[in-house]
C-alpha positions in Angstrom: 13.1 -20.3 -9.2 10.9 -17.5 -7.9 8.2 -18.5 -5.4 7.0 -15.1 -4.2 5.8 -13.3 -6.2 5.2 -15.7 -9.0 6.2 -15.0 -12.6 2.5 -15.1 -13.4 1.9 -12.2 -10.9 4.8 -10.2 -12.4 3.3 -10.7 -15.8 0.4 -8.6 -14.7 2.8 -5.7 -14.5 5.2 -6.6 -17.2 3.6 -8.8 -19.9 6.7 -10.1 -21.6 8.6 -12.8 -19.7 11.9 -11.9 -21.5 11.7 -8.4 -20.0 10.9 -9.8 -16.6 13.9 -12.1 -16.7 16.2 -9.3 -17.8 14.9 -6.9 -15.2 15.3 -9.5 -12.4 18.8 -10.4 -13.5 19.9 -6.8 -13.6 18.3 -5.7 -10.3 19.4 -8.9 -8.5 23.0 -8.2 -9.6 22.8 -4.7 -8.3 21.4 -5.9 -4.9 24.1 -8.6 -4.7 26.7 -5.9 -5.3 25.5 -3.9 -2.4 22.7 -1.6 -3.8 20.1 -0.4 -1.3 17.0 -2.6 -1.1 14.0 -0.4 -1.7 11.5 -2.4 0.3 11.3 -3.7 3.8 11.9 -7.5 3.9 13.8 -10.1 5.7 14.5 -12.0 2.5 18.1 -12.6 1.7 17.9 -14.0 -1.8 18.7 -11.1 -4.3 16.4 -12.6 -7.0 13.5 -12.8 -4.7 14.1 -9.3 -3.3 14.3 -8.0 -6.9 11.0 -9.7 -7.8 9.4 -8.3 -4.7 10.6 -4.8 -5.5 9.2 -5.0 -9.1 5.9 -6.4 -7.8 5.6 -3.6 -5.2 6.4 -0.9 -7.7 9.5 0.2 -5.9 11.5 -0.5 -9.1 10.1 0.4 -12.5 11.1 -1.2 -15.7 11.5 1.3 -18.5 12.6 1.0 -22.1 16.2 2.1 -22.7 15.2 5.1 -25.0 12.8 6.2 -22.3 15.5 6.0 -19.7 17.8 8.1 -21.8 15.0 10.7 -22.2 14.6 10.8 -18.4 18.3 11.3 -18.0 18.2 14.2 -20.5 15.3 15.8 -18.7 17.2 15.6 -15.4 20.3 17.2 -17.0 18.2 20.0 -18.5 16.6 20.6 -15.1 20.0 20.7 -13.3 21.5 23.1 -15.9 18.5 25.4 -15.7 18.8 25.6 -11.9 22.5 26.4 -12.2 21.9 29.3 -14.6 19.3 30.9 -12.4 
């Protein structure tokens, strides 16, 4: 159970609870596996840290097709700089 921030507070940023749960699960697994925490906190629970990151805006939740487009843009930018 998440106490801080509450699910209701996260719903202000992400209106669909299913998406909130999936984002929290994915990010908390990353944190538990050793990913860098993107906010300053003394909290140890990966789920709470993930919720705090999402609430603070340190982690954005994007649709998979949007994420793929962002990756393509980065690849284009990198290849353009190599050619120059």
